[in-house]
SEZA-956756 format. One record per residue: x, z, y of N, C-alpha, C, CB in turn; residue in one letter. Coordinates in steps of 0.001 Angstrom, whole numbers, plus 524288, in hexadecimal, padded with zeros to 5 digits. Each point is the difference from the previous one (the first is absolute). Glycine has a CB too. Layout:
! SEZA-956756
XZYXZYXZYXZYA ...
***
This chain:
! SEZA-956756
E21B45907C7D24F800FA804DB7FD247FADB802FB7FF488093C80078803A5M 7F5F6801737F7A37FB53803187FEE7800A78057D802277FE3A7FAB17F7EEY 7FDB88074380AA28003B8054D8020E7FB5F803267FE11804C47FCCE807EBQ 7FC478080E7F6C87FBF1803AA7FE66801098051B802D67FEDF7FBAF7F70FS 7FD72805D180C51800C48049E803437FB68803BD7FF5E805417FAB48066DQ 7FBFB80A447F9A77FC0A804137FF8B8003F80376804CF800877FFCE7F624Q 7FAFF8013C80C337FFB0803878047B7FD43805047FE5A7FFD37F85F8064AA 8027280C137FB257FDBC805117FE977FDC2802D7804C08065B800937F89FH 7F9A27FCBA80BD07FD828021B804B07FE147FB6280336805CA808298000AS 7F68E7F8DF803887FDF27FBAE8031B804197FDE4803C07F713803D77FF46F 80C5A7FF89802A68042E7FE3580374803807FC1C7FD277FFBF8088F804DCL 8019D7F8A77F64A803217FC5B7FCEF7FD1A7FAD17FF4A80443807937FB5BE 7F6B67F8C08039B7FCE67FB4D7FF2F7FFCE7FCA3804ED7FAAC804D07F95EW 804817FDA480B187FFB97FD1E804EA8051B7FD1B8010F7F9A48069C8037BK 80ABE7FBFB7FB9D8050D7FD6B800BD800B97FB8A7FC21803BE808678034CK 7FA6C7F8647F7F28009E7FC1E7FBDE7FD057FAFC801418011E8073E7F988M 7F9F27F93E807FD7FCEA7FB51800EF801B47FD37805097F87D804307FB40I 8096B7FEC380897801CA7FD90804DA805097FCF27FF2F7FBC58073080506S 807957FAB97F792804EA7FD3C7FF037FF387FB6F7FC3F804DF808538018ES 7F7237F7F87FB267FF017FBDA7FC3B7FD117FB728027C7FFDC806AF7F8E3T 7FC637FA7880A767FCD57FBEB8026E801A27FF51805B67F874802087F9E5F 804337FF6E809A38012B8000C8059D7FEF78058C801E27FDA07F64980143V 8047B80B4D8033C7FF008054A801E97FA288012E80060808667FF94804F1P 7F60D804DF7F8DF7FA818017F7FFBB7FF46805B38017E7FE907F9527F90BL 7FCE9807DD8091C7FE558055F800A57FC958015C7FB4C8006C7FF7580A05E 7FF678057E7F4847FCDD801867FB7C7FE8D805BC8006D804697F9347FA6DA 7F729808238033B7FE758057B7FFC77FD11800F67FAE77FF828008F809E7K 8013B804127F3BF7FD3C801417FB1F7FA5680170801268086A803167FBEBP 7F4357FC22800447FA7A8015A8009B7FE77804917FC847FE1C7F6BA80244L 805C880BE47FB917FEF5804767FCA38044F80406800C17FB4A7FA4A7F96FS 8035380A9D805F1803E18043480067802B08010B7FAC37FAB7803F980737S 803A87F9507F4C580255800B87FAD18059E7FE037FFFA7F7217FF257FBCBA 80C2E802DF800BC805667FE097FF9B7FFF97FA167FF3C802FE8089C7FC2FP 800767F4C3806A0800027FA4A80003804597FDE37FC8D7FC3F8000580906F 802767FBE17F409803F57FD017FD2E7FEC47FA3C800A180171807547F979T 802937F586806707FF457FA608006B8044E7FD2B7FD187FB928011D808A4G 8033F7FA4A7F57D803D17FCE97FD1F7FFC47FA5B801E77FF3A805F57F81DR 8055C7F7B58086D800637FA95801C2803DA7FD2E7FC7B7FDDF8027B8095EL 8006D7F9437F43C803517FCC87FCA97FFB47FA60801DD7FEA6806107F84ED 805B77F72B8078B7FFAC7FA918018F805367FD468007E7F8058025A8047CG 807A17F8DB7FD4F804937FCB6800D57FF667FCE88050B801707FF627F64CR 802FE7FF7C80C23800417FC3980439802317FB057FDA58013C8070080713Q 7FB7B7F5097F85A8018F7FB0D7FDB1800C07FC11804637FB23801F97F791L 809937FE1D80A9D801617FCED8049C7FC488015A80479803887F8B07FA4BH 7F937803AB807877FCA480117804827FB398034D7FEA7803037F7A6803C3D 7FBBF808E07F73F7FB11802627FE64800EE8054D7FD787FC237F71A7FEC1V 8016280CE3803678002E805307FDA57FB12800E87FCD8805948035D8075DG 7FAFB7FE807F3C67FB8E801417FCAB8007E805B67FE717FF427F6A17FCA1I 7FD1F80C9A805158004B8059D7FF2F7FAF1802167FD9780632800B180793M 7FA65802F67F4D17FB84802B67FDB4800228059C801EE7FFF47FA247F7ECR 7FBC3807AE80A707FFB48052D802447FBFF803487FD18802A67FC67808B6L 7FEA88088A7F6907FC6C803D27FDB5800A18050F80309800767FBC97F6F7E 7FB638061380B758008E80492803657FABF802A2800DE807AC7FBCF80464A 7F87E808787FEBD7FB58802FD801307FD5B7FE34804F9803F6807747FB72G 7F7D07FB38805F07FCBB7FE8B804758032A7FFF3805117F833803D47FB70A 806EE7F829807BF8030A7FF63804CD7FDBD7FBB18035E807FD803267FB62Q 7F9DE7FCB58097C7FF137FB9F803898054C7FE29801FD7F6FB80369802A8T 809E07F77D7FD35804B57FDB7802557FE407FC378043780540800F77F794V 7FDB77FEB580CA17FE7B7FC648041E804C57FDE5802CF7F793804C28010FF 807C87F686800DC804067FD29802E87FE3B7FFDB805AB802AD7FA707F815R 800098086980B3A7FE58800AF8056F802887FBEE8038C7FED3809967FE5FS 7FEE77F57C806468025F7FC50803B98059880175801677F7277FE448038AP 80A01806CB7FCDD805518019E8016B803E77FE997FBB97FC478074C80559S 802247F9187F5B4803827FE6E7FBC0800AE7FA197FFF17FD37807CE7FABFL 7FE9B7F55680646800557FA4880028803A07FE3D804547F6F37FF567FC6CI 809028037E807FE8032D7FE8380484805DA8006A7FEFD7F8BD802EF8059EA 808C87FFA87F62480593800657FEC08025B7FAC87FE617FE788092C7FD50R 7FE2C7F30980170801F27FACE7FEBC800407FEF87FA30805098004680822G 7FD9C7FB797F677800457FE437FA967FC7F7FB457FF31801F18092A7FD12G 7FF487F3B17FF007FCE27FB5C7FF0A7FACF801857FD92808207FAA47FEE6I 7F412801DF801917FAD78011C7FDF57FFBA7FF9D7FA1A7FC667FCC580845G 8010D806FE7F5567FF167FFF97FA617FA27800717FEEA808DD8040F7FE65H 7F5907F9D77FD2E7FADB801247FDDD800B6803B57FB667FC627F72E802E9Y 7FF9C80C077FC457FFE1803607FB667FAE97FEF47FD1D8059A806F98046AK 7FAD27F87A7F68C7FB757FF6B7FCA67FF84804EF7FCC7800E97F6207FFACL 7FA8280C408005B7FF0F804B87FCFC7FC307FECE7FB9A801B68059E807EAS 7FFD17FBC47F3557FCAB7FF877FB6C7FECA8057B7FE0C803DA7F7257FD99L 7F72B80A5D802977FE6B805347FE4D7FFC7800377FA087FADE801468085BQ 807E1802857F55E7FFFD800AA7FA507FC69804747FE4E809227FC8F7FFBCL 7F6F9807C98031E7FC818045C7FEDF7FEEE802E98051480375800D37F6B6S 7F852802318094E7FE6F80284804D87FD947FC08803B68071A806A97FEE0G 7F7F47FB01805EE7FDA67FCA5803EE8033380049805067F70E8014B7FBFEH 809277FA5D806CF802C57FFD0804F77FC857FDBC804408087F7FF0D7FB3DG 7F88F802718099C7FD387FDE1804818040C7FDB1803B77F88F8069C7FF12L 807547F43D801878039F7FD32803667FD3D7FE7680505804FE7FCAA7F836L 7FD638049680C4A7FDD87FE9180515804007FCC3802FA7FA6F8082A80032L 803F27F351801AC803347FCCB803787FC8A7FBF3802B2807F4801577FA39Q 7F9627FD7A80AA27FD607FBE4803057FA21800CB8005C806FA7F9F07FD40D 7F75280B018030C7FA7B8011A800987FCDA7FF837FB06800F27FD00808EDG 801BD8022B7F2AE7FD527FF9E7FAF7801BF804727FC7A7FF547F635800E5R 7FD7C80AE97FB308017E803E47FC267FEA27FE087FA8A7FEA88073F80695E 804D07F9E77F5C87FF447FE567FA9680068804C47FC7D803AD7F701801EAA 7F83A809F77FB108001E8042C7FC1B8020D7FD967FAED7F858804FC8044AV 80C297FCD37F9FB802A27FDA57FB817FF048032B7FB17806DD7FC5E805E9L 7F6CD801217F64F7FF23802507FAE2803ED7FDAD7FC2A7F65B80167801F1E 80A60801087F982803B67FDDB7FC367FEF47FA357FEE4800CD808EA7FC02P 8034E7F3EC8046B7FF8D7FA617FF427FF887FCEF805097FBE7801EB7F7A1G 80329800C480CD27FF857FD5E805078055A7FF2C8027C7F720803F880131D 8094D7F7CC801D1804AE7FF05803177FE6B7FF28805AA804A77FC0F7F834V 7FF01804F880B577FF2B7FEF38058F805517FF45802857F78C8054080034A 8088D7F7AE803F7804E07FEEF802BA7FFCD802728056F801377F7997FAEDI 8035B809FE8070E800538021880546805457FE968025B7F9EA807667FDA7Y 806607F90080785804517FDF680321802F48048A802707FB0D7F7A8801D7D 80A17808B77FD248030B8045B8021A800FF7FF81805D980427800E57F750T 7FA7C7FAA680B05800CE7FF428059E7FB57801D680336805BE7F8767FDF3Q 7F635809617FF6D7FB768020E802C77FE7C8053B7FD9A7FCDB7F6DB80231R 800E680CA5800EE7FEB3805377FDFE7FC507FFC97FB4E801388037C80901P 7FFA97FFFD7F3597FC798007E7FB8880052805887FDE3801097F66D7FDC9Y 7FB2B80AEF7FEF380030804FC7FD427FDEF7FF3E7FA7E7FEE3804FF80871S 803127FE3D7F4047FE3C8001E7FA947FEF5805B17FE9D8052E7F7C77FD93L 7F6228093E800777FE90805517FEA07FE81800427FA377FCF4801B180943T 80542802327F41C7FEB3801127FA897FE3A805A97FFB6806907F9467FC85F 7F48480798802247FDD2805468000F800AD802D27FACE7F99C7FCF980698E 8090C8008B7F5BF800F98024B7FAE0805107FDB57FDDC7F644801477FE54E 80B81800BC7FD48804937FDB67FD837FF0C7FA327FEFE80241808B07FBDAN 801D57F444804AC7FF4E7FA567FF90804E77FD767FDC57F9C68002480798F 805827FB127F6948044A7FC897FE887FEE77FAAC80263801BA804F57F784E 802587F89180A6D7FF5D7FABE80214805277FD0E7FF9D7F8EA8031C80619C 806B97F7BE7FA40804977FCA0800568000A7FDA7805707FFED7FDFB7F639V 8049B8021780C4C8008A7FDBB80537804407FBDA7FFEC7FD028086A80431V 801AA7F2F57FDA4803D37FBDE800E6801037FFA3805D37FD127FB067F7F4L 807CD8046880997801477FF368057C803C37FB68800727FEA38099F801FEM 8003D7F2DE801A6803347FB44800897FF857FDE08058B7FED07FDE67F668F 8052E7FF2D80B717FFC27FDBC8053F7FB5B7FC4F80090809B9800C9800ADP 7F4027FF15803F47FB3D7FD04800D6800B07FA2D7FEEC7FD728069880694Q 807197F7567FAA1800AC7FA567FF887FFA37FE177FA5B8059480050807EEH 7FB0F803267F4477FFCC7FE527FA897FA9E7FDF67FE76806E6806887FDFCL 7F4F97FB458049B7FAB97FE657FE847FEE67FA51801427FD248091580170L 8054F7F4E5802B57FED67FAA9801937FAB17FF6980283805A87FD117F8E5G 7F80980748808C97FB077FFF4802C6800DE801FE8058B7FAFB801617F790L 801EA7FCC580C13800A9801BF8055F7FE6E805BC800897FE587F6D980332S 8040D80BD0800807FEBF8057B801067FA3D8008A8017480945801AD802F5V 7F4B17FA7A7FFF47FA79800308018B7FC707FFC97FB3E802447FBB18087CD 7FF20800F67F3B77FCD67FFAB7FB427FFFB8052C7FD12802097F6787FF61D 8029C80BBB7FFDD80064804D37FCF77FD5F80480802DF8085F7FCD37FC03V 7F7C68030E8092D7FDA080442803067FA1D8005B7FF0F806F67FEE3806C8S 7F69B7FCDE7F7467FA71800277FEBF7FEF6802D27FAD97FEDB7F7A9804EAE 80558809557F8177FF55802197FABC802788055A7FF397FFC77F6EF7FCE8L 802AC80B3D80730802228053E7FF707FB92803E37FF36807BE7FD9C80599T 7F93F8064F7F7217FC15804047FECD7FAE77FD9E7FE168040F805BE806B7A 7FC737F63F7F60F7FB7D7FDA97FD5C800B7800E17FA247FEBB7F9198072EV 7FD858097B7F66480068801197FA6E7FF327FB097FCD67FCD3809238018BR 806C27F5DD7FAE57FF8C7FB967FC6B800AF802227FA7C803757F979806C6M 7F891805F17F61880037802337FAB97FBCB7FDAE7FCA3803AC8083E8037CG 7F92D7FB157FA1A7FBE57FE2A7FC847FC5B7FC58802EC80093808477FAC2K 7FE937F31E802F57FCAC7FC2680284803097FBED802F87F940806B58009FG 80BBC7FA5C80085803567FC2480293802AD7FCCE7FBBC80174805E0807FDN 7FDAC7F5107F7F48019D7FCC77FB8B805DD7FFEC7FF1C7F8427FA9B801A4R 80AD6805E180278805AE7FFF27FF3F802458057F7FFB4800597F77F804B4L 7FD8180C187FE40802038055D7FFE17FF868025A7FA8E7FD908011180969A 7FE557FD757F3C97FF4F802127FAB98044F7FE2E7FC4E7F664800368018DE 80C407FB837FFD08046D7FE237FCE180528802018021D7FAEB7F80F7FDBBS 805958081680774804E9801988026980119805C97FF157FECD7F90E806C3V 7FD3780A477F9B9800CF805A67FF8B80243801917FAB17F89E8014880635A 805407FCEA7F56880258801767FAF98059A7FE087FF627F7177FFE07FC31P 80A097FB91806108054D7FDEF7FFAD803CA8038D802F77FC6E7F6D67FF3AF 8020F80AC8805798034D8038480312800C7805297FD1C7FCCB7FBD480855V 7FF00806467F56580067804E67FD1C803A77FF6A7FB577F6F180264802D6A 808C37F9297FA868035D7FF0D7FB7B805B77FFC3801947F8B87FB307FBB2S 8086D802238089B805697FFA8801DF801F880564801907FE757F6C98031AI 7FE3980C467FF758019580544801A18015E8035D7FB4E7FA4A7FF40807E0A 802DE800197F3D5801158030E7FB4E805407FE947FD8D7F669800A47FE7CA 80B8B7FAB3802C4804F17FE327FDCD804AB800FB803917FAFB7F94D7FB3BQ 80424809758091480423800AB803EB80524802297FDD67F8F38016580661L 806FB802787F60080508801F97FE118035C7FBC97FD707FBB6808927FEB3P 801D07F38D7FEDA802F97FBE77FD528006E7FAFC803327FD11803D07F799E 8002A7FBFB80CC37FF9F7FB2B802FE804D37FF4C803767F62C800AF7FFE3L 80D4A7FBD47FE8C804DB7FF3B802DB8006D7FA55801D08044F8072A7FAC6K 7FF327F7F68090C801117FAA9801B7802BE7FD337FB87800AB802B28099AS 7FED27F8087F5F27FD457FC8A803AD7FA287FF697FEFB8084D7FB54800E2P 7F5DF8063A7FA727FA787FF4C7FEC97FCA18035680393802487FE067F6B1I 7FF6D806C080A727FD0880366803797FF627FDA680560803358079D7FB0CG 800FC7F600806EA7FFCF7FD83805217FC037FB9880004809678025380188H 7F6B67FA747FA687FC517FBA57FFB27FA63802057FF7D806FB7FA647FBDCR 7F82C809A0800F67FAC4802287FF5A7FDE7802458051B8021F801EB7F6AAL 8014B8009E80C4E7FE5080249804FA7FDF87FBC1803A580690807407FEFAA 7FC3C7F459801497FE437FBB88035C7FB147FD6F7FDCC8094A7FE7C802D4L 7F63C8015A7F7FA7FB327FDF67FD9F7FB5380341801A4805227FCAB7F85FN 7FB8F8088C807CB7FBBA803728019E7FE657FED28059980336806F67F9DFI 800AE7F84D809987FECB7FED0805787FD237FAC880064807E980519802F1V 7F9BF7F70B7F9EF7FD597FAED800157FA5C8008C7FE24808967FB797FE6BD 7F690807A47FD767FAAE800EC7FE227FCB8802B5804328035C800997F6C6L 7FF0F8032980BD77FD43802C78042E7FE8E7FC3F80463804D58083F7FDC0L 7FECB7F43B803A37FEED7FC218040E7FB587FC9B7FE848097A7FFF880272S 7F6547FE717F8997FBA47FCD57FE217FAE38031580039806287FB077FA2CT 7FA07809EA804467FB5D803448001A7FDF38009D805918033A804BB7F80FM 8004D7FC3680BAA7FE5B800B58056B7FDF87FAE88024F8068E8072E800FDL 7FC117F4767FDBF7FE2D7FAF1801F17FA887FEDA7FDF8809417FCC18006CA 7F5C4804807FAA97FACF7FF317FDBE7FBF180360802C98041B7FDDF7F752D 7FD72806F5809EE7FC7080383802C67FEC47FDD98056E8039E807B07FAFFE 8004D7F628807997FF397FDCC805377FC507FB577FFC5808F280308802A6I 7F8167F96B7F9A77FCDD7FB447FF9E7FA6D8010B7FE30808267FB2C7FE26Y 7F7088090F7FF077FAC9801177FDF67FC8C802C6803F7803D98007C7F724S 7FE6E800E380D5B7FCE0802BA803F67FC687FC31802D98072B8069F8011BR 7F4567FB49800BE7FC677FC92802DC802AF7FD86804B17F87A805897FD1AP 8068E7F565803C4802B27FD29804297FE97801F18056C800327F8577FA32E 7FB3580A168065E7FE83801BC8053A8036F8046E802017F6ED7FD497FE02Q 80C1D805237FE78803748043F801B28050A7FDFD8026C7FC3F8058A7F900N 804B97F55D806A5804DE7FDC7801EE7FED37FB3380345804E08036D7F830T 7FDDD7FBE680C387FEFF7FB6580333802697FB297FD787FFC58059D80818D 7FE527F5C97F993801B27FB127FDA6805D87FF2A8008A7F7447FC4C801ECN 80AE780536802908059D7FF47800EF80331803137FBFF7FE457FEA88099FH 8004C806377F583802F2803467FC567FF927FDEB7FA787FE7D807BC805BDA 7FCDA7F6747F8BE7FF537FDD77FAC1803607FB2B7FF3F7F6E0803807FFC2R 809467F92A8043C803067FB317FFA2805D98012A7FFB67F8FC7FB49804F4L 808CF808597FE4380581801787FFDE8016D802247FAA27FFCC801E9809A4L 7FCDB8015B7F433800FD802467FADB8005B7FBC17FBD87FB598082D802BDR 8011F7F3FE7FD7E800077FBD47FC22804FE7FCB48006F7F6297FFD48003BR 80B887FF368048A804C47FCE7800C2804C5802FD7FE0A7FBED7FB93807C8I 8044B809727F94B80474803217FE2E8004E800187FA107FF518058080809Q 7FC487FABD7F560800077FFE27FA4A801917FA987FE007F90A806F07FFD8H 805877F505802FE801BA7FAB77FE9B805F27FFAA800527F77F7FC328034FH 80AAB805F9800D6805B7800058009A8028A802EF7FB7A7FF0F7FF94809CEV 7FEE1804FF7F4F980236803397FBD4800067FD117FACE7FCE78080E804A9E 7FF087F4F27FA607FF907FD2E7FB09803687FB287FFC67F704803537FF48A 80B1C7FAFC8052E803037FB208002780579800B2802397F7A67FB49800F4N 80A6E809747FECB8052380100802478044C7FCB17FD887FD0F80905801ECL 8026F7F5A77F921804027FCE97FD5E7FFED7FA41801607FF808064E7F8ECG 7FC917F7EF809DC7FF937FA86801888037E7FF01804B97F6BF7FF857FC81D 80D4E7FD60802BB803A17FEFA8044A7FD857FCDE8046E80736800447F989Q 7F44D7FD69805797FD4C7FD008040C7FBFB80349802F58015A7F8007FA9EN 7FE7680D0B8042E7FC6980376802CB801A28004C805B67FE458053E7F7CAL 7FE3F7F97380BAC801247FFDA805977FAF0800C580302807BC7F9FF7FE8FS 7F89C80718806887FB2C800808030E7FC817FB2E7FF98804D0805D380619P 7FD847F57E7F9FD7FCDB7FB3E7FF997FD2F7FFBD7FAC0806447FB68805FAD 7FC99805E27F5C47FDA97FFC07FACA7FBAA804127FF668088A7FCC17FC63A 7F85C807DD805C27FC1C804297FFA97FB1E7FE858031880728806B07FEEEI 7F9AD7F73A805C37FB917FE628033C7FCCE7FBCD7FD3D805198022E8081AA 7FD967FA0D7F58E7FD4D7FBD37FD357FCCE802267FB738071F7F9D180292S 7FB22809F07FA8A7FD4D802497FB7F7FB18802EC801A38088C800C17FB6BA 7F736800F18098D7FB7D802F4801DD7FCBE7FCDB803E98050E808417FE97H 7FC037F2A0801917FCD37FC5D803147FFAF801A2805C17FACF7FDFF7F7EFH 809B5802E380A508003D8016980588804E07FDAF802757FB0E8084D7FE40M 805207F7AD806DB804A47FE25802C88043C8042E7FFC87FA717FA69805FCA 80A7E803E57FA138045A803B17FFDD7FFC1803AC804B7805867F9637FB2DT 7F8CD80491809377FF9080342804B17FC07804607FF29802677F8478059BR 7F94C8068F7F7B87FC10804027FED38024A8042B7FC6B7F8D37F95A80107T 80A20804E57FB158028F803AF7FC68803A0803AD802F77FF777F95A7F8CDL 803928047980ACC803A480340803007FD188040380349806597F8958003CQ 7F52E805F3801E47FCEA803A68031F7FDEC804767FCA57FD8D7F8B080604K 800CA806117F5387FDF3804047FC7B80432804067FEDB7F9CA7F9887FC06I 80B08804B38031B804418039F7FECF801EC802E0804D5802947FA377F8AAF 7FD5C8033C80BD4802078028D804BA7FCFC804F180140802CB7F75680368S 7F831808C07FB557FCD3804A6800FC801BC804987FCA77F8867FA3C80256A 80A13804A97F937801D6804327FC988058B801BE8015B7FA3D7FC837F8FCS 8081F800FE80AEC8052E801A2801CB8047F7FDA07FD027FBEC8081B802B1G 803267F3DF7FA2E804297FD887FCFE7FEDE7FA327FF97801A98084D7FAE8I 802687F47A805037FF3C7FA627FF717FF617FE957FA3D8053A7FE6380834T 7F8CA7FCE97F6DB7FF627FE2F7FAA0805477FFC67FD4B7F8137FAD780291V 80BC8802E88001F805327FF737FDAC80261805587FECB8013E7F792804E0A 7FDE380C337FE8F80225805397FF1E7FD7C802927FB46801BF800D980991S 7F9207FE587F5C87FD4A8023D7FB7B8020F7FDAE7FAE87F8068016780587W 808AA7F96F7FA6E802207FD757FB578056C8021B7FEC77FACA7F7ED801F7I 808848085F8020980562801D67FF328000E805AE7FE20803247F9CB806FAR 7F9978097B7FB5B7FFD7805877FE857FE76800B37FA4B7FDBA8024480935E 7FE417FADD7F51C7FE3E800877FAA1803E67FDA47FC2A7F6CF7FFCD8032CR 80BC57FBE77FE43804067FDC17FC9B804AA803A97FF897FD1C7F7018028CR 8046D80B5F801C580464803A37FFD37FED1804A17FC77802857FD4780905M 7F8C1804AA7F7417FE99804737FCB28003C7FE877FA3F7FA4D8037B80724E 803CC7F7E77F778800387FE4D7FA8E805A37FF487FE2D7F7517FB9E8011FR 80BEF80226802358058A7FF5B7FEA6802A18054B7FF5F800397F779804D3C 7FEA380C207FEB680258805337FFBE7FE86802B77FAEC7FFC58009A809C5R 7FB4C7FEFB7F4BD7FE44802737FB2B802DD7FDC27FB467F7438018F80411R 809617F9507FBC9802B47FD977FB94805BE801877FFDB7F9BF7F88D80064D 808B0807C580425805888017A80030800CC805AD7FE4F801637F98380739L 7FAB5809CB7F9C08006F805807FE7B7FE7B800E77FA517FE208027280934A 7FF857F9B47F44E7FE18800827FAA6804787FF2A7FC277F7137FCEB802CAD 80A84807147FA46804487FF577FC3D7FEF07FBC17FBFA80216809558013FP 7F8FB7F59F7FD9E7FEBE7FBF77FC33800DC7FA83802247F98F806137FC17L 807957F97E808F68012B7FAE880266805CD7FF648013F7F6FF7FFE7803C0C 80C40803A77FA4C805977FFC5801508029F7FAF47FE3E80030809A27FF56N 7FDA37F3EB7FCA68025B7FB2F7FDF87FE757FB36803337FFF6803FC7F720H 7FC3C7FC9980C5E7FE1A7FB8B8030F803777FF47804CD7F6B8801877FCD9V 80BA27F9EB803E2803537FF1B804997FD08800FF805128051A7F9667FAE5P 7FDBC80878809077FDA1801378050A7FD327FB3D80243806F6806B980193V 7FB887F4C27FE287FD9D7FB48802247FAEF7FE957FD49808D07FCEA80256G 7F6E6804317F88F7FB3E7FED27FD167FB8E8039C801A68056C7FCE07F875E 7FBDE80802808B87FBF88039A801E07FDE27FE1F8053D80450807817FB44I 7FF277F6D08082C7FE377FDEC805027FC757FB457FF44808358034480422G 7F9687F92A7F86A7FCE47FB4D7FF0F7FAC5801557FD8F808317FAE17FEF3A 7F7C1809307FDC77FB26801B77FD6F7FBDA801618040380530803577F86ER 7FC917FE9880C157FC53801B08040A8002E7FC9E804E3800E8808F77FC94W 800847F217802AC7FF3D7FC318043A804B47FEB4803487F7468032A8002BG 80D4E7FF187FEA9804B17FED8803108034A7FBF97FD177FFEF80915803FAF 7FF737F1F47FD88802C47FBD37FD43805D98001C801177F7EE7FA9F80072A 8099080721804278057C8001A801988022E8057E7FF3F7FE707F8BD80687D 8056F807C47F6038023C8051F7FECD8028780297804AB801677FCE97F70FG 801558000380C2D8029F80237804927FBFD80214803E98078C7F9CB7FEB7A 7F4428034B802077FBDD801BC8038A7FD86805097FDF67FE487F6AA802B2H 800BF8098D7F8317FDD6804B77FDA08037A804B0801157FBD67FA917F906F 80940804D680638803A580458800E07FFEB801CA805AC805A57FC9C7F8C8S 7FA197FFB080AD87FFF580170805927FB0F8030B8015D8055B7F8088021BR 7F62E806187FBFD7FB0D802A2801327FFE4805677FD7F7FB6B7F74E80097V 80674809157FA9B80000805087FD4C80376803E9802E77FE6B7FB717F765F 8063B802E880A3B8038880388802D37FD96801AD8052D807C07FBAF7FBCAR 7F5B8800A5806EE7FD8880150804FD7FB93803EB7FF488025C7F7268035DA 7FB0E808A67F8187FB8F8037B7FEFC801B98055C7FE2F7FAB07F8417FDC7T 8091D807F47FE9E8016B804F17FD7E80580801F3801437F9FD7FD7C7F8FDY 8090D7FF7C809DC80536801C880182804217FF5A7FBCC7FBA180635805BBG 802F07F7717F5DE8039D7FF0A7FBAE7FF117FA887FDEB800428099A7FDABL 803CF7F417800057FF357FB097FD5B7FCE8801007FAFF808697FC44803CCS 7F5257FFBE7F9F47FD32800C67FB1380377802457FBB57FA3F7F89A80278P 80A9D805A77FD3D80396801FB7FBFF80142805BA800E7803C97F7127FF08T 7FD1E80A6B805E58011C80573801407FB4C803757FEC88063D7FD18806FBQ 7F518801037FA487FB538031C7FEF67FF32800B27FA237FBF77FCBC80856Y 804EE7FF237F4B17FF65800637FA55803AB8041B7FDC27FD587F6977FFA6R 8075A809EA8027E803C6803D07FE1E7FE818058B8017B806D87F936800A0S 7F63780753803A27FE7480531801DA7FA8D7FFC9802588096580251801B8N 7F2A77FD0F7FAEE7FA9B7FF70801EF7FDAF8051F801E37FEDF7F8A37F9E1P 80265808D080ADD7FE4F804F9802307FA1B80000800C8808B3801198046BI 7F481802CF7F9967FA5A8003E800EF7FEC980068805C47FED2804347F75BP 7FCD07F97780A467FE5A80046805717FCE0804E6800C57FFF07F642800D4L 8029980DEB800D37FD6C804FF800FB8014B801B98057C800618027C7F67BT 7FD3F801D780B198013E801F98051E7FBFD803D9801E4804827F7C8801E4G 
***
């Protein structure tokens, strides 16, 4: 549903942004009368919002984080004015056309010292398909002019935001996930383009293997043995590399396959595709096995989830 809200006081604005995103603290930076406007849509798991408001600081405190809820990432695209994003000991000065990502599970602040406009995307962390450790290297990092992918992604996000009043499901839902996929590619490129001395060999190898898995999820023969062979190592070595990250190889494969299946089942443009075919598309040759794993993961059968694809929020 498209929403357009106007705030005529800072108290109204604070309540508005906390209910739209995650609970936030905020304070105005000017004594002038405050107005703010928020327009956007929640397209299944992905919220796309355009904000226009006066000078302020918003911050996510440890006490608000402690209230719980699943982890989300937020992407901010600056349209006008300037913003200062702080997280994880880094700061990013955002000029029009710049984007930056931040994590709602860790403290952050955003300061705007003048009137501003921006687009904010918010979505569950698992949609990116990147490890939390990888993304944590890129929070509060400005990506804009001079970044080969950000220069393409930012105008696309701005264009979609401008179409929000007309952007409805199922096309809106598909576009929202396309944006997240583009963002994932942009962040992966940023990670890979960083000097190797900033990352230890183990982390680089784990990252490369995880991307190999992501690219081959539809291969029904994808297995720890096959992955180890593709990377010229023993299966036991592969298992050790993953054990340090707190997850087994098989669990990582299953988690990523389940996410792809869930996305397809929630996509109205895939309603004509039989449930068993969706499972097979992502590596589950046996339909009954696919249904059992899906129910164990999400608490619903694939057919039940397709009928009521509840967004993963919290």
